[in-house]
KEKE-3310 file (N, C-alpha, C; in steps of 0.2 Angstrom, whole numbers, plus 5000, padded with zeros to 4 digits):
npx = (5368:5377:5375:5374:5387:5392:5388:5392:5406:5405:5401:5414:5421:5411:5411:5423:5425:5415:5423:5432:5427:5423:5437:5440:5430:5432:5445:5442:5438:5448:5451:5440:5439:5452:5445:5437:5447:5455:5446:5442:5454:5458:5447:5439:5444:5450:5434:5429:5438:5435:5421:5418:5429:5425:5411:5403:5406:5401:5388:5385:5386:5395:5409:5411:5421:5436:5447:5448:5441:5431:5428:5429:5418:5409:5411:5402:5393:5405:5410:5403:5395:5405:5407:5395:5393:5403:5403:5390:5396:5399:5390:5397:5402:5395:5398:5393:5402:5404:5396:5398:5406:5407:5411:5423:5429:5422:5422:5435:5433:5424:5430:5441:5433:5429:5439:5444:5451:5449:5456:5460:5452:5463:5458:5444:5446:5441:5436:5431:5417:5420:5410:5408:5421:5422:5410:5407:5403:5405:5417:5432:5443:5456:5460:5476:5493:5505:5517:5524:5514:5502:5507:5509:5494:5491:5495:5492:5478:5463:5453:5457:5463:5454:5446:5455:5457:5441:5442:5450:5445:5431:5428:5430:5421:5408:5412:5413:5399:5393:5396:5393:5380:5377:5382:5374:5361:5366:5365:5351:5342:5332:5343:5355:5355:5352:5364:5375:5371:5374:5388:5393:5388:5399:5412:5409:5412:5422:5434:5432:5428:5417:5405)
npy = (5806:5799:5784:5784:5784:5775:5766:5767:5766:5751:5747:5746:5736:5724:5722:5717:5705:5697:5698:5691:5678:5674:5672:5661:5653:5651:5645:5633:5627:5618:5608:5601:5599:5594:5579:5577:5572:5564:5554:5550:5547:5537:5530:5526:5518:5507:5503:5501:5490:5481:5478:5472:5460:5456:5456:5454:5442:5434:5436:5430:5436:5439:5449:5454:5463:5472:5476:5492:5494:5492:5499:5513:5512:5515:5525:5536:5532:5525:5536:5546:5539:5536:5548:5557:5549:5553:5567:5567:5566:5579:5583:5585:5596:5605:5614:5627:5631:5617:5613:5620:5613:5606:5618:5622:5607:5608:5619:5618:5606:5612:5621:5612:5604:5617:5621:5609:5601:5591:5574:5564:5547:5533:5519:5521:5531:5545:5559:5564:5573:5585:5581:5568:5566:5568:5561:5552:5534:5518:5512:5500:5493:5482:5467:5471:5459:5462:5474:5479:5479:5485:5500:5503:5500:5513:5522:5520:5516:5524:5525:5521:5530:5542:5538:5537:5552:5555:5548:5558:5570:5572:5561:5569:5579:5572:5568:5580:5584:5573:5575:5586:5588:5578:5586:5594:5591:5584:5597:5602:5591:5580:5569:5571:5570:5555:5551:5556:5552:5538:5539:5544:5533:5524:5529:5527:5514:5510:5520:5523:5536:5549:5558)
npz = (5696:5702:5702:5688:5683:5690:5684:5672:5671:5674:5663:5652:5659:5661:5646:5644:5651:5643:5633:5636:5639:5627:5621:5628:5623:5609:5610:5617:5606:5600:5606:5606:5590:5588:5593:5586:5573:5577:5579:5566:5561:5568:5576:5566:5555:5564:5567:5557:5552:5562:5562:5550:5550:5561:5566:5556:5551:5562:5560:5550:5538:5531:5520:5503:5497:5500:5511:5513:5501:5509:5520:5515:5509:5517:5525:5530:5541:5548:5554:5558:5568:5578:5582:5586:5597:5606:5605:5614:5625:5628:5640:5650:5652:5644:5634:5623:5611:5606:5598:5587:5581:5567:5559:5555:5550:5537:5533:5524:5517:5508:5503:5495:5486:5480:5474:5467:5454:5440:5439:5424:5423:5424:5420:5416:5407:5409:5417:5432:5443:5458:5466:5465:5466:5481:5488:5479:5478:5474:5475:5469:5474:5474:5486:5495:5496:5501:5504:5495:5485:5490:5489:5474:5472:5479:5470:5457:5458:5453:5463:5475:5476:5476:5488:5499:5497:5501:5515:5522:5519:5518:5529:5541:5540:5539:5553:5560:5560:5565:5579:5583:5582:5591:5603:5604:5608:5618:5625:5626:5628:5638:5639:5645:5658:5658:5654:5661:5674:5670:5668:5681:5687:5682:5684:5699:5701:5693:5697:5711:5713:5719:5717)
capx = (5372:5383:5372:5376:5392:5395:5386:5396:5413:5404:5401:5419:5421:5407:5414:5431:5423:5412:5426:5438:5425:5421:5439:5440:5425:5436:5451:5440:5434:5452:5450:5434:5442:5456:5444:5436:5451:5457:5441:5442:5460:5459:5444:5434:5448:5446:5428:5426:5439:5432:5415:5421:5432:5423:5403:5400:5405:5396:5381:5385:5387:5405:5409:5416:5425:5443:5446:5449:5434:5423:5432:5429:5410:5405:5415:5398:5394:5409:5412:5396:5393:5408:5410:5390:5393:5409:5398:5387:5400:5400:5387:5400:5405:5391:5401:5392:5406:5406:5391:5401:5414:5406:5411:5430:5429:5415:5425:5440:5428:5423:5435:5445:5428:5429:5447:5447:5452:5448:5458:5457:5453:5468:5454:5441:5449:5435:5434:5426:5416:5421:5405:5411:5428:5421:5405:5404:5404:5405:5426:5434:5449:5457:5465:5483:5495:5511:5518:5525:5506:5498:5511:5507:5488:5490:5499:5491:5472:5462:5446:5461:5467:5447:5443:5461:5453:5438:5445:5455:5440:5425:5426:5430:5415:5402:5411:5411:5391:5390:5401:5389:5372:5378:5383:5369:5357:5367:5364:5347:5338:5334:5348:5360:5355:5353:5372:5378:5371:5379:5395:5395:5390:5404:5418:5410:5413:5429:5439:5429:5423:5411:5402)
capy = (5805:5793:5779:5785:5786:5769:5759:5770:5762:5743:5744:5741:5727:5720:5720:5714:5700:5695:5696:5685:5672:5672:5671:5654:5647:5650:5641:5627:5621:5616:5601:5597:5596:5587:5574:5575:5571:5556:5548:5550:5545:5530:5526:5526:5512:5503:5501:5496:5482:5477:5476:5468:5455:5451:5456:5451:5435:5432:5437:5428:5442:5441:5456:5450:5468:5472:5481:5499:5495:5490:5508:5519:5513:5515:5531:5541:5525:5524:5542:5550:5536:5538:5557:5556:5546:5557:5574:5567:5568:5586:5586:5586:5602:5611:5620:5628:5629:5611:5613:5622:5608:5606:5623:5621:5601:5610:5625:5615:5600:5618:5622:5608:5605:5622:5620:5603:5600:5584:5569:5559:5540:5528:5515:5524:5536:5549:5564:5566:5579:5585:5577:5562:5565:5568:5559:5546:5528:5513:5510:5494:5491:5475:5468:5467:5454:5465:5480:5481:5479:5493:5507:5500:5503:5519:5526:5518:5514:5530:5525:5522:5539:5545:5535:5542:5560:5555:5549:5566:5577:5570:5559:5573:5582:5567:5566:5587:5584:5569:5578:5594:5584:5576:5592:5600:5584:5583:5602:5602:5586:5577:5565:5573:5566:5547:5551:5560:5545:5531:5542:5544:5525:5520:5532:5526:5508:5509:5523:5524:5544:5550:5566)
capz = (5693:5705:5698:5681:5682:5691:5677:5664:5673:5675:5657:5649:5663:5657:5640:5646:5653:5638:5625:5638:5641:5621:5619:5630:5620:5606:5612:5617:5601:5599:5607:5600:5584:5590:5594:5577:5567:5579:5579:5559:5558:5572:5577:5562:5554:5568:5568:5550:5553:5568:5559:5544:5552:5569:5568:5550:5551:5569:5559:5544:5531:5527:5515:5499:5499:5503:5518:5508:5497:5514:5524:5510:5506:5525:5529:5534:5546:5553:5554:5561:5574:5586:5583:5588:5605:5610:5606:5619:5631:5629:5643:5658:5651:5644:5631:5618:5607:5604:5594:5581:5577:5561:5554:5551:5543:5531:5527:5523:5509:5503:5499:5492:5481:5475:5468:5464:5447:5440:5436:5421:5427:5420:5418:5412:5403:5411:5421:5437:5447:5465:5471:5465:5471:5490:5492:5477:5481:5468:5474:5464:5475:5477:5492:5493:5499:5503:5506:5486:5482:5492:5488:5469:5474:5480:5467:5452:5458:5455:5467:5480:5478:5477:5495:5504:5499:5505:5520:5522:5520:5519:5534:5547:5539:5543:5560:5563:5559:5572:5585:5585:5584:5598:5609:5605:5609:5626:5630:5625:5630:5645:5639:5650:5665:5660:5653:5667:5680:5668:5667:5688:5690:5680:5688:5705:5701:5691:5701:5717:5714:5722:5716)
cpx = (5378:5381:5375:5383:5396:5394:5389:5404:5410:5403:5408:5421:5418:5411:5419:5430:5420:5416:5432:5435:5424:5429:5441:5435:5429:5443:5450:5438:5440:5454:5445:5436:5447:5453:5441:5440:5454:5452:5441:5448:5461:5453:5439:5437:5445:5439:5426:5431:5436:5425:5416:5424:5431:5416:5401:5401:5400:5387:5379:5384:5393:5405:5415:5421:5432:5443:5444:5443:5427:5423:5426:5420:5407:5407:5407:5397:5398:5411:5407:5394:5396:5408:5402:5389:5396:5407:5394:5389:5399:5396:5390:5401:5402:5393:5398:5397:5406:5400:5392:5407:5413:5408:5419:5431:5425:5419:5431:5439:5426:5425:5441:5441:5428:5436:5449:5446:5453:5451:5456:5459:5459:5463:5449:5442:5444:5438:5429:5424:5419:5416:5408:5417:5427:5415:5404:5406:5406:5414:5427:5441:5451:5461:5472:5487:5501:5511:5520:5516:5501:5501:5510:5500:5486:5491:5496:5481:5468:5454:5451:5463:5461:5446:5447:5457:5449:5440:5447:5451:5434:5423:5425:5426:5408:5404:5410:5402:5390:5391:5397:5383:5373:5380:5376:5363:5358:5367:5356:5341:5338:5338:5353:5360:5354:5362:5377:5379:5375:5386:5398:5396:5397:5411:5417:5413:5421:5438:5437:5428:5416:5409:5396)
cpy = (5799:5787:5779:5782:5777:5764:5761:5765:5754:5742:5742:5735:5722:5718:5717:5708:5696:5692:5691:5679:5670:5668:5662:5649:5647:5646:5635:5623:5618:5608:5596:5594:5593:5580:5572:5573:5564:5551:5548:5544:5538:5525:5522:5520:5507:5500:5497:5489:5479:5474:5471:5461:5451:5451:5454:5443:5433:5431:5434:5431:5444:5444:5452:5458:5470:5476:5487:5499:5496:5497:5512:5520:5514:5521:5537:5537:5527:5529:5545:5547:5538:5545:5559:5554:5551:5564:5574:5568:5575:5590:5585:5592:5605:5614:5620:5627:5621:5609:5614:5618:5608:5611:5623:5615:5605:5615:5621:5609:5607:5619:5619:5606:5609:5622:5614:5601:5591:5581:5566:5551:5537:5523:5516:5529:5542:5555:5563:5572:5579:5581:5572:5561:5563:5565:5553:5540:5524:5511:5502:5493:5483:5474:5466:5463:5456:5471:5483:5482:5486:5499:5507:5503:5508:5525:5527:5517:5521:5529:5523:5527:5544:5542:5538:5549:5560:5554:5553:5569:5578:5567:5564:5578:5579:5568:5573:5586:5579:5571:5585:5590:5582:5579:5595:5598:5587:5591:5605:5597:5584:5570:5567:5569:5559:5546:5553:5552:5539:5533:5541:5538:5521:5524:5528:5518:5506:5513:5525:5531:5544:5557:5568)
cpz = (5693:5700:5692:5679:5684:5686:5672:5666:5674:5667:5653:5654:5662:5649:5641:5648:5647:5634:5631:5640:5632:5620:5620:5628:5614:5605:5613:5610:5598:5600:5606:5596:5584:5592:5588:5572:5572:5580:5572:5559:5563:5574:5572:5557:5557:5567:5561:5550:5556:5565:5553:5545:5558:5569:5563:5550:5556:5566:5552:5539:5531:5520:5510:5497:5503:5509:5517:5507:5504:5519:5520:5507:5512:5528:5534:5542:5550:5558:5559:5568:5581:5587:5586:5596:5608:5610:5614:5625:5633:5637:5649:5657:5649:5640:5626:5611:5602:5598:5586:5577:5572:5557:5550:5546:5537:5527:5524:5516:5507:5498:5496:5485:5478:5471:5466:5456:5444:5436:5431:5424:5420:5417:5414:5407:5401:5416:5426:5441:5453:5470:5469:5469:5477:5492:5486:5479:5474:5469:5473:5468:5478:5483:5491:5497:5502:5502:5498:5482:5484:5492:5479:5468:5472:5476:5460:5452:5460:5459:5474:5482:5480:5484:5499:5505:5502:5513:5525:5523:5521:5526:5539:5546:5542:5550:5564:5563:5568:5577:5585:5587:5591:5605:5608:5609:5618:5631:5630:5626:5637:5646:5642:5655:5664:5657:5660:5673:5676:5670:5677:5689:5689:5683:5698:5706:5699:5696:5709:5718:5714:5720:5719)
residu = (UNK:UNK:UNK:UNK:UNK:UNK:UNK:UNK:UNK:UNK:UNK:UNK:UNK:UNK:UNK:UNK:UNK:UNK:UNK:UNK:UNK:UNK:UNK:UNK:UNK:UNK:UNK:UNK:UNK:UNK:UNK:UNK:UNK:UNK:UNK:UNK:UNK:UNK:UNK:UNK:UNK:UNK:UNK:UNK:UNK:UNK:UNK:UNK:UNK:UNK:UNK:UNK:UNK:UNK:UNK:UNK:UNK:UNK:UNK:UNK:UNK:UNK:UNK:UNK:UNK:UNK:UNK:UNK:UNK:UNK:UNK:UNK:UNK:UNK:UNK:UNK:UNK:UNK:UNK:UNK:UNK:UNK:UNK:UNK:UNK:UNK:UNK:UNK:UNK:UNK:UNK:UNK:UNK:UNK:UNK:UNK:UNK:UNK:UNK:UNK:UNK:UNK:UNK:UNK:UNK:UNK:UNK:UNK:UNK:UNK:UNK:UNK:UNK:UNK:UNK:UNK:UNK:UNK:UNK:UNK:UNK:UNK:UNK:UNK:UNK:UNK:UNK:UNK:UNK:UNK:UNK:UNK:UNK:UNK:UNK:UNK:UNK:UNK:UNK:UNK:UNK:UNK:UNK:UNK:UNK:UNK:UNK:UNK:UNK:UNK:UNK:UNK:UNK:UNK:UNK:UNK:UNK:UNK:UNK:UNK:UNK:UNK:UNK:UNK:UNK:UNK:UNK:UNK:UNK:UNK:UNK:UNK:UNK:UNK:UNK:UNK:UNK:UNK:UNK:UNK:UNK:UNK:UNK:UNK:UNK:UNK:UNK:UNK:UNK:UNK:UNK:UNK:UNK:UNK:UNK:UNK:UNK:UNK:UNK:UNK:UNK:UNK:UNK:UNK:UNK:UNK:UNK:UNK:UNK:UNK:UNK)
# end
């Protein structure tokens, strides 16, 4: 009887610890989400500009696309890849919640698609679907030469408006998927040994950190 009473008294304590653990896990999703949106808003445009301006000329593959046209046409690669690599860094923390970072951007994108009201293209005189709005390609965006042209383009070019919508809502979906896949791999494969060794080596060289 005494052992049974002890077990019953310990059960609420275990449940409290489990609830506390779940609460901390949910709280940790915020930094992971922040990382995804920082990647989309800063790393993605930078990587697109660097690739177009530095990498392609070296490879003798200059792009005829404008800056924004190139960015919007390659959002998947420039959002998914850096987020995937960042997700691999979860190996240092081994937080399972990082694998679910894709959920919030996906829900937001799904809501935008479900409530999308197709505008009429000024150029073509036709409307388009939610899928085309958030996943379609074929951007025609000229290069701008002044801030006045830039703001005029934002207000009048339907492809610019569509591209901005994809950067705001679709790119976080791509990045969230990449981040979650990277976090999943870091927890479930031997890759974490390699990443840990490289990061320890970097810390020792740069900061004299010994673990």
